[in-house]
C-alpha positions in Angstrom: 127.3 -11.3 25.8 123.9 -9.8 24.9 125.7 -8.5 21.9 127.2 -11.6 21.1 123.6 -13.5 21.0 122.6 -10.9 19.3 124.6 -11.2 16.1 124.2 -14.9 16.2 120.7 -14.3 16.1 121.4 -12.3 13.2 123.3 -14.3 11.2 120.7 -17.8 12.1 117.9 -15.5 10.7 120.1 -15.0 7.6 120.9 -18.8 6.9 117.1 -19.3 7.4 116.3 -16.9 4.7 119.3 -17.9 2.5 117.9 -21.5 2.8 114.0 -20.8 2.2 115.1 -18.4 -1.1 116.9 -21.2 -2.5 114.1 -23.7 -1.9 111.5 -21.2 -3.5 113.5 -20.0 -6.2 115.6 -22.7 -7.9 113.8 -23.9 -11.2 111.4 -21.9 -10.2 110.3 -21.7 -14.0 110.6 -25.2 -14.5 109.2 -27.1 -11.6 106.5 -27.7 -11.2 106.6 -29.0 -14.9 103.7 -26.6 -16.1 101.4 -24.2 -15.3 97.7 -24.7 -14.0 95.1 -22.8 -16.0 94.5 -20.5 -13.1 98.5 -19.3 -13.3 97.9 -19.0 -17.0 95.0 -16.9 -16.7 96.7 -15.0 -13.9 100.2 -14.6 -15.8 98.1 -13.7 -19.2 95.7 -11.1 -17.6 99.1 -9.4 -16.0 100.8 -9.1 -19.5 97.5 -7.8 -20.8 97.1 -5.3 -18.2 100.9 -4.0 -18.3 100.0 -3.9 -22.2 96.8 -2.5 -22.7 95.6 -1.5 -19.1 92.5 -4.1 -20.0 91.8 -7.6 -18.9 91.3 -10.7 -21.2 88.0 -9.6 -22.2 89.0 -5.6 -23.2 87.4 -3.9 -19.3 89.8 -1.4 -18.2 91.7 -2.0 -14.7 88.6 -4.3 -13.2 88.7 -4.8 -9.5 87.5 -8.3 -10.0 88.9 -10.7 -13.3 86.2 -12.6 -15.1 87.6 -15.6 -16.0 86.7 -18.7 -17.6 83.4 -17.4 -17.1 84.1 -17.1 -13.1 85.7 -14.2 -11.3 89.3 -13.5 -9.5 90.1 -11.2 -6.9 92.7 -8.7 -9.2 95.7 -7.7 -6.4 97.6 -10.6 -7.1 97.4 -9.9 -10.8 98.3 -6.1 -10.5 101.1 -6.8 -8.3 102.4 -9.5 -11.3 101.7 -6.7 -14.0 105.1 -4.7 -13.7 107.2 -8.3 -13.0 105.8 -9.2 -16.4 106.5 -5.9 -17.7 110.0 -6.1 -16.5 110.7 -9.6 -17.3 108.8 -10.5 -20.1 105.8 -13.1 -19.6 107.1 -16.7 -18.5 106.5 -18.9 -16.0 109.3 -17.7 -13.9 107.6 -14.3 -13.9 104.2 -15.4 -13.4 105.4 -17.2 -10.3 108.1 -14.9 -9.1 105.7 -12.8 -6.8 104.4 -16.1 -5.2 108.2 -17.2 -4.6 109.0 -13.8 -3.2 105.7 -13.9 -1.0 107.0 -17.0 0.3 110.6 -15.7 1.4 108.8 -12.5 3.2 106.3 -15.5 4.7 109.6 -16.8 6.7 110.6 -13.1 7.5 107.2 -12.4 9.0 106.7 -15.6 10.9 110.2 -14.8 12.3 109.3 -10.9 13.8 105.8 -11.8 14.5 106.9 -14.8 16.7 109.6 -13.3 18.1 107.3 -10.7 19.3 104.8 -13.1 21.0 107.5 -15.6 22.6 110.6 -14.4 22.2 114.0 -14.7 20.3 114.5 -18.2 20.7 111.2 -19.0 19.1 111.4 -16.8 16.4 114.7 -18.3 15.3 112.9 -22.3 15.4 110.1 -20.6 13.6 112.4 -19.1 10.5 114.1 -22.3 10.4 110.7 -24.4 10.1 109.1 -22.4 8.0 112.2 -22.3 5.3 112.2 -25.9 4.8 108.3 -26.3 5.7 106.6 -28.5 2.5 103.5 -26.8 3.2 104.9 -23.2 2.8 107.5 -24.4 -0.3 104.4 -25.7 -2.2 102.5 -22.5 -2.7 105.3 -20.4 -2.7 106.3 -22.3 -6.1 103.5 -21.5 -8.2 101.2 -18.5 -8.7 98.6 -19.4 -5.6 96.7 -16.4 -4.3 96.3 -18.1 -1.2 100.2 -17.5 -0.7 99.9 -13.8 -0.9 96.9 -13.6 1.2 99.0 -15.8 3.9 101.6 -13.2 3.7 99.1 -9.9 3.9 97.7 -11.5 6.9 100.9 -11.9 8.7 101.8 -8.5 7.9 98.3 -7.7 8.9 98.7 -9.5 12.5 102.1 -8.0 13.1 100.9 -4.4 13.0 97.6 -5.1 15.1 100.4 -6.3 17.9 102.4 -3.4 17.2 99.1 -1.4 17.6 98.5 -2.5 21.1 102.0 -0.4 21.8 101.6 2.4 19.3 97.9 2.9 18.3 99.0 4.4 14.6 99.7 0.9 13.9 95.9 -0.2 13.9 95.5 2.1 10.6 98.2 -0.1 8.2 96.8 -3.6 10.2 93.1 -3.0 8.6 94.6 -1.7 5.2 96.7 -5.3 5.1 93.3 -7.1 6.3 91.5 -5.7 3.8 94.1 -6.7 1.4 93.8 -10.0 2.1 90.1 -9.6 0.5 91.3 -8.2 -2.5 94.1 -11.4 -3.5 91.7 -14.3 -2.5 88.3 -15.6 -2.7 88.9 -18.2 0.5 90.2 -15.0 2.8 86.6 -13.6 3.2 86.6 -16.5 5.9 90.3 -17.1 7.1 90.8 -13.1 7.7 87.3 -13.1 9.6 88.7 -16.0 11.6 91.9 -14.3 12.4 89.8 -10.8 13.3 87.6 -12.2 15.5 90.6 -14.1 17.7 92.5 -10.9 17.8 89.9 -9.3 19.1 88.8 -12.0 21.7 92.1 -12.8 22.8 93.2 -9.1 23.2 90.3 -8.2 24.0 91.3 -6.2 27.5 94.1 -4.7 25.9 92.1 -4.1 23.0 89.4 -2.2 25.0 92.0 0.1 26.8 94.0 1.2 23.8 91.1 1.9 21.2 87.9 1.8 22.8 88.6 4.1 25.6 91.5 6.1 24.5 91.9 6.3 20.6 88.3 6.4 19.2 89.8 8.3 16.3 92.1 5.9 15.2 89.7 2.9 15.7 87.2 4.8 13.3 89.5 5.9 11.0 91.0 2.1 10.6 87.6 0.7 10.2 86.6 3.1 7.6 89.8 2.5 5.6 89.2 -1.3 5.5 85.6 -0.8 4.7 86.5 1.3 2.1 89.3 -1.2 0.4 86.5 -3.6 0.9 84.0 -2.0 -1.3 84.7 -3.7 -4.7 84.1 -7.7 -2.4 81.3 -5.9 -0.9 79.6 -4.9 -4.5 80.5 -8.5 -5.8 77.9 -10.0 -3.6 75.5 -8.0 -5.4 76.6 -8.6 -9.1 77.0 -12.5 -9.2 80.5 -12.1 -9.5 80.9 -14.7 -6.2 79.5 -18.1 -7.7 82.6 -20.0 -7.4 82.0 -19.7 -3.5 78.8 -21.4 -4.3 80.5 -24.1 -6.5 82.9 -25.3 -3.6 80.9 -24.7 -0.6 79.4 -28.2 0.8 75.9 -26.3 1.6 75.8 -26.2 -2.6 75.4 -30.0 -2.7 72.8 -31.5 -0.3 71.9 -35.0 -0.6 69.8 -36.0 -3.5 65.9 -36.5 -2.2 65.6 -39.6 -3.7 68.8 -41.1 -2.0 67.4 -39.5 1.1 64.2 -41.1 1.0 66.4 -44.6 0.2 68.2 -44.7 3.3 65.4 -43.4 5.1 63.2 -46.2 3.9 66.1 -48.4 5.1 65.2 -47.8 8.9 61.7 -47.5 8.0 61.5 -43.6 8.7 60.0 -41.0 6.9 60.8 -37.3 6.4 59.0 -35.1 9.5 59.5 -38.2 11.7 60.8 -37.4 15.0 64.4 -39.5 14.3 64.3 -37.4 11.0 64.8 -34.1 12.7 67.0 -35.8 15.4 69.6 -37.9 13.3 68.8 -37.0 9.1 67.7 -33.8 8.7 70.0 -31.7 6.2 71.6 -29.4 8.6 72.8 -32.5 10.7 74.1 -33.8 7.7 76.1 -30.6 6.9 77.4 -30.3 10.2 78.5 -34.2 10.2 80.2 -33.8 6.9 82.3 -30.6 7.7 83.6 -32.0 10.6 84.7 -34.9 9.3 86.8 -32.8 6.8 87.9 -30.6 9.4 89.5 -33.8 11.4 90.7 -35.0 8.0 93.2 -31.7 8.0 94.6 -33.0 11.2 95.1 -36.6 10.4 98.5 -38.2 10.1 97.7 -39.1 6.2 97.2 -35.3 5.1 99.9 -33.7 7.2 102.8 -36.3 7.2 102.2 -39.1 4.7 100.4 -38.0 1.8 99.3 -34.7 1.8 96.3 -33.5 0.0 95.2 -36.9 -1.8 92.3 -35.1 -3.5 94.2 -32.6 -5.3 97.9 -34.2 -6.0 99.0 -30.8 -7.8 99.0 -29.6 -4.2 101.2 -31.9 -2.8 104.5 -34.0 -3.9 103.7 -37.7 -4.3 103.7 -39.4 -0.8 104.6 -36.3 1.3 102.7 -35.0 3.5 102.4 -31.0 4.1 105.0 -31.5 7.1 108.2 -33.1 7.1 108.4 -36.8 8.8 110.5 -35.4 11.6 107.9 -33.1 12.4 105.8 -36.1 13.8 108.5 -35.9 17.0 108.1 -32.0 17.4 104.5 -31.7 17.2 103.5 -33.9 20.7 107.0 -31.8 22.2 105.5 -28.8 21.1 101.8 -29.2 22.6 103.5 -30.5 26.1 105.9 -27.7 25.9 102.6 -25.0 25.4 100.5 -26.6 28.0 102.6 -27.1 30.6 102.8 -23.4 31.4 100.6 -20.5 32.0 98.7 -19.6 28.5 98.9 -16.2 27.5 97.0 -14.6 25.2 99.5 -15.2 22.1 99.4 -18.8 23.1 95.8 -18.6 23.2 95.8 -16.9 19.9 98.0 -19.4 18.0 96.3 -22.6 19.3 92.7 -21.4 18.9 94.1 -20.1 15.1 95.5 -23.3 14.8 92.3 -25.3 15.4 90.0 -23.0 13.6 92.2 -22.3 10.5 91.0 -25.6 8.5 87.3 -24.4 8.6 87.8 -22.8 5.7 88.8 -25.4 3.3 86.1 -27.7 6.0 83.6 -26.0 4.5 84.3 -26.7 1.1 83.5 -29.9 -1.3 86.6 -31.5 -1.0 87.6 -34.0 1.7 90.7 -32.2 2.3 92.7 -29.2 0.3 95.9 -27.9 0.7 95.3 -24.7 -0.8 92.2 -23.5 0.9 93.9 -24.7 4.2 97.1 -23.2 3.5 96.6 -20.6 6.3 96.8 -23.2 8.6 100.7 -23.4 7.9 101.4 -20.2 9.8 99.9 -21.2 13.3 101.3 -24.9 12.6 104.7 -23.8 11.9 104.4 -21.7 15.1 103.6 -24.5 17.5 106.3 -27.0 15.7 109.1 -24.6 16.8 107.9 -24.6 20.3 108.9 -28.5 19.6 112.0 -27.9 18.2 113.0 -25.3 21.3 111.9 -27.7 24.0 113.8 -30.8 22.1 117.4 -28.6 21.9 116.8 -27.5 26.0 116.8 -30.9 26.6 119.3 -32.3 24.5 121.6 -29.5 25.5 120.6 -30.5 29.3 120.8 -34.1 29.0 123.7 -36.3 29.8 122.9 -38.4 26.7 123.3 -35.3 24.2 126.0 -37.2 22.4 122.9 -40.0 21.7 120.2 -37.6 21.1 122.1 -35.4 18.7 122.7 -38.7 16.6 118.9 -39.8 16.6 117.2 -36.7 16.0 119.6 -35.0 13.3 119.8 -38.1 11.1 115.9 -38.3 11.6 115.4 -34.7 10.3 118.0 -34.6 7.7 116.4 -37.9 6.4 113.0 -36.1 6.4 114.3 -33.5 4.4 116.2 -35.2 2.0 112.9 -37.5 1.3 111.2 -34.1 0.6 113.4 -32.5 -1.6 113.5 -35.7 -3.9 109.9 -36.2 -3.8 109.4 -32.8 -4.6 112.5 -31.8 -7.1 113.2 -35.0 -8.7 109.6 -37.1 -8.8 107.1 -34.0 -9.2 108.1 -33.4 -12.8 108.0 -37.0 -13.8 105.1 -38.3 -11.2 103.2 -35.7 -11.5 103.6 -33.9 -14.8 100.0 -34.7 -15.9 98.5 -33.2 -12.7 100.5 -30.3 -13.8 98.7 -30.0 -17.4 102.1 -30.9 -18.6 101.2 -30.7 -22.6 99.2 -27.9 -22.9 102.8 -25.6 -23.4 104.0 -27.7 -25.6 100.7 -28.1 -27.7 100.2 -24.4 -28.0 103.8 -24.0 -29.6 103.1 -26.9 -32.3 100.4 -25.4 -33.1 101.4 -21.5 -33.4 103.9 -22.0 -36.3 101.2 -23.9 -38.3 97.8 -22.8 -37.3 97.8 -20.6 -40.6 97.8 -23.4 -42.6 94.6 -25.0 -41.8 91.2 -23.4 -42.1 89.9 -25.3 -39.1 92.0 -26.6 -35.8 89.8 -28.5 -33.2 91.4 -28.5 -29.4 89.8 -31.0 -27.3 87.6 -29.0 -24.5 87.9 -29.6 -20.8 88.2 -27.8 -17.4 92.1 -27.0 -18.2 90.6 -24.4 -20.7 93.0 -25.2 -23.6 92.8 -21.6 -25.0 94.0 -19.5 -22.5 97.6 -21.5 -23.0 97.2 -20.7 -26.9 96.9 -17.0 -25.8 99.9 -17.1 -22.9 102.7 -19.0 -24.9 101.8 -17.2 -28.4 102.3 -13.9 -26.3 105.4 -15.1 -24.4 107.1 -16.4 -27.6 106.1 -13.8 -30.0 105.7 -10.8 -27.8 106.7 -8.5 -31.1 103.8 -9.9 -33.3 101.2 -10.9 -30.3 98.4 -8.1 -29.9 96.1 -8.9 -27.0 93.9 -6.1 -28.0 93.0 -8.7 -31.1 91.5 -11.6 -28.7 89.9 -9.0 -26.2 87.5 -8.6 -28.7 86.6 -12.5 -29.4 85.1 -13.4 -26.2 82.6 -16.9 -27.2 82.0 -18.2 -24.0 79.4 -20.9 -23.4 78.2 -22.2 -19.9 79.3 -25.4 -18.6 77.2 -28.1 -18.6 77.8 -28.2 -14.4 75.3 -26.3 -12.4 77.1 -22.9 -11.3 80.8 -24.0 -12.7 82.9 -22.0 -14.8 82.3 -21.5 -18.3 84.5 -22.5 -21.8 85.8 -20.6 -24.5 84.3 -21.8 -27.5 86.3 -20.6 -30.5 89.8 -18.2 -31.1 90.6 -17.4 -34.6 90.4 -20.7 -36.9 90.7 -22.7 -33.3 87.6 -24.5 -31.9 87.6 -25.9 -28.6 85.0 -28.8 -28.1 84.7 -32.2 -26.7 85.9 -34.8 -29.7 83.1 -36.2 -31.7 85.5 -38.8 -33.6 82.4 -39.7 -35.7 81.9 -36.3 -37.3 85.3 -35.1 -37.0 86.9 -37.9 -39.1 84.6 -36.3 -42.0 86.2 -32.9 -41.6 88.9 -33.4 -44.1 92.2 -31.3 -43.7 91.4 -30.3 -39.7 94.2 -30.2 -37.4 93.0 -31.9 -34.4 95.0 -31.6 -30.7 93.3 -34.7 -28.3 94.1 -36.8 -25.4 94.3 -40.8 -26.5 91.7 -41.6 -24.6 89.0 -39.5 -27.0 90.1 -40.7 -29.7 89.3 -44.7 -31.2 92.2 -47.3 -31.1 92.4 -47.1 -35.4 92.3 -43.3 -35.3 95.1 -43.5 -37.8 93.0 -45.1 -40.7 91.4 -41.8 -40.6 94.4 -39.3 -39.7 97.9 -38.8 -40.1 100.0 -38.3 -36.6 101.7 -35.2 -36.9 103.1 -34.9 -33.1 103.0 -37.0 -29.8 103.3 -35.3 -26.8 104.4 -37.5 -23.8 104.0 -36.9 -20.0 107.3 -36.5 -18.5 107.4 -40.0 -17.2 108.0 -40.8 -20.9 105.3 -43.2 -20.9 101.8 -41.6 -20.9 101.0 -39.7 -24.0 99.6 -36.2 -23.2 98.2 -35.3 -26.4 98.0 -36.8 -30.3 98.3 -33.8 -32.5 96.7 -35.3 -35.9 95.5 -34.1 -39.4 92.2 -36.0 -41.0 93.1 -37.3 -43.9 
């Protein structure tokens, strides 16, 4: 009987991994329908590393990559480089590492939850994780946060293994440290996980490592420290300023606003009421708590997803399936009705604290910065699925319950598939920077016919698309070394934000000033319709109109000044 059950669990796991693989690899290169600037920079830098051993600016094998005037930790790029070298530069090869990480995460969640709670929970976790929208979203694009989550799950698993066999602590420390070389947000999210593990398993950790295995403990801490040295040094070399950009602490209320607000209550800075209710510290706490609660709202979880960043979710779809509305309360009831073991405490506190990484950022919600929350959420939901399954099996109304829950789950899953695979390309193509690839491919064969080309400047960093698609479409004639010597970065007009590339070859990147441009006869211009006057055709000929995939709205007008 035990052997039959083992075989059954094995095939159920295989089925879950097959489902996970299909949902993460199917049409990976074409949906989402365009690369984000960060994805494009990752792919292009992976290409330059494998071709020249240097990044896009000519720096030899950097630990931290300069990109758009900001800095990226480089593990994702280095792991993508051999994939690009093997398959060639493309949307698919740029995203493949993330898709593989997503599939591996399903397996890691299975073995982690099995170790903590047994096979039944493990199988439930594998199935929920395989179809979870949150995990699927970030497995289908080149998100460093997704690889970071995979490394975090690996580190947690080895930590739990180390409580049985001390040698695994070294592996746990290495994988925890690697998260910091993968994703900037891991500095905080990894610290939360480590702290919770040490608190919830303090007694076992103390007996195993602080009393009996001091040598492996010191060696593991030292290994983690050495791996983290590039990150530690970045704090002293000005390579972490993007953290300042997105931190809520970088955006205090303007002095004029605060004084006007206080005047409404006849209060002043320095009054007792000010120190009790209106200090900046109190305001930051209030704002952070509001953002933290937003990540547990029904709107975020089930109905709208990341409404501030539409490229993070499918239209009208939360980060969970609609059917999870049933499983979540059942799960909490199933967990809290029994005595809580250290594993339960770790998962619950991880679920509660994980969104803090996003809550301390400037966005009201952010699905990528809070992505690590998906792991404990999936594990918690599995308790609801097992509780429902046990109840259905023991109920006299099992047929009725089957006929209720299975259609609800099926409908929710089909709704998600429709939102992601059918509607994202047309509904969200503008959020996925559709048009830059098409513009790059129009420009490439004709750029030598023009003395001057002007491409509208934006935070989408158009230069990186031109480099990416020229390298992808014409690898034999494209020389990345040529562009490593063409750094023309200018500062952004926004405090602390990323810089802009100003010029590559005969292509200028600048804001469209039509009154000036219309006098540059013979210049090719690529601009969005909103940057051009309604009567621009008086002074220019239309070479090409690039429309979004909805077939209505225009992404770019490619025009030649008469």
